[in-house]
LOVEXMAR-414401 format. One line per 10 residues: number of its first residue (from 1); their letters; for each residue x, y, z of C-alpha. Coordinates in steps of 0.001 Angstrom, whole numbers, plus 524288, in hexadecimal, padded with zeros to 5 digits. Example, Ala and Ser with C-alpha at 12.3 -4.5 7.8 and 13.67 -1.06 7.14 Angstrom:
<atoms>
1) as) 8300C:7EE6C:81E78 | 83566:7FBDC:81BE4
</atoms>
This chain:
<atoms>
1) mpdslmyqqd) B145C:9B77D:460FB | B1070:9C625:45CDF | B1BB9:9CCDE:457F1 | B1EFC:9D963:4606D | B1EFC:9E1B0:454A3 | B0F11:9DF62:4551F | B1081:9E7CC:45EBC | B17BF:9F3FF:45D84 | B11C8:9FEAC:45D6A | B1F8F:A0A6A:4568E
11) hfvvletnqp) B1599:A0EB3:44B7A | B083E:A132A:44B2C | AFFB4:A1BA6:440F2 | AF86F:A2696:44755 | AEA62:A2A78:4412A | AE483:A37AA:443EC | AD8E1:A3E7B:44024 | ADCB2:A47C9:4324A | AEB14:A4282:43116 | AF458:A397C:429CC
21) eqfltqsell) AF75D:A2CD2:430ED | B0549:A2D9F:436EA | B0E0C:A21AD:43B9F | B13E1:A260A:448AD | B1C4E:A1DBC:45311 | B1778:A1C60:4605B | B201D:A2630:466A6 | B1A1D:A2F9F:45BAF | B0D6E:A2807:45D7B | B0CD6:A2E61:46E2C
31) eklkttlqql) B1154:A3C02:46981 | B05F9:A3C20:460A7 | AFC3E:A37D1:46C47 | B0257:A3FD7:47678 | B0075:A4C64:46F8A | AF244:A49E6:46BFB | AEDBD:A45EB:477B1 | AF638:A5209:47EBF | AED8E:A5B44:47453 | ADF2A:A52F3:47B99
41) viqdlppdlq) ADABA:A56CD:48690 | AD96A:A4CC6:48FA8 | AC998:A4B60:49258 | AC83D:A4751:48453 | AD2F7:A3C40:483BB | ACCBD:A2DBF:4879B | ACCB5:A2AE3:495E9 | AD8F2:A2056:493C3 | AE22D:A2E18:49073 | ADD05:A3752:49B1B
51) kfdtaeaqaq) AE224:A2D21:4A4C9 | AF03C:A30B4:4A074 | AF691:A3CD1:4A586 | B00C3:A3F48:49936 | AFE7F:A3FCD:48BBA | B08CB:A344C:48A0F | B0391:A2B24:490B6 | AF6D4:A2D91:48944 | AFDCA:A2B44:47C4D | B034E:A2166:48136
61) ylldttceld) AF567:A19FA:48772 | AEFD8:A1C88:477C0 | AFC28:A16DF:470AD | AFB02:A0B69:47A45 | AEA71:A07D6:47ACA | AE48A:A0F69:46E4D | AE6A8:A134B:46017 | ADE0E:A20AD:45F4B | ADD08:A2BF6:46782 | ACEB0:A3531:4621E
71) iapgqylqwy) AD3F3:A427E:463C6 | AC9FD:A48B7:461EE | ABB6F:A475F:45AC5 | AC0C2:A42A1:44C61 | ACC3D:A4245:4508A | AD466:A37E5:45418 | AE41E:A3313:454E1 | AE697:A208C:453A4 | AF330:A1B6F:4530C | AF3F5:A0E51:44D38
81) avrlek) B02F1:A05BE:45076 | B073D:A01FD:440C3 | B1422:9F9C5:43E6D | B1B6C:A0246:43466 | B2542:9F6D4:43082 | B2290:9E82A:42F5B
</atoms>
């Protein structure tokens, strides 16, 4: 039986264009995604994100389904679950 620790997503490493990597908790990443999404024009979002009414729902969907958001041409936001403790 797999260890449930392998499926925990409590911490993430976040990569952004021209920025050093950051380590964020899940709640911090959700807040970062919400803030980023609120700055984008809804027509520039992928169609699967446009169906959600709130930035919070969009951010949760991104966290649950993917690990990257294209912000603009040549600009990205990527996040990957990491385990900080053994």
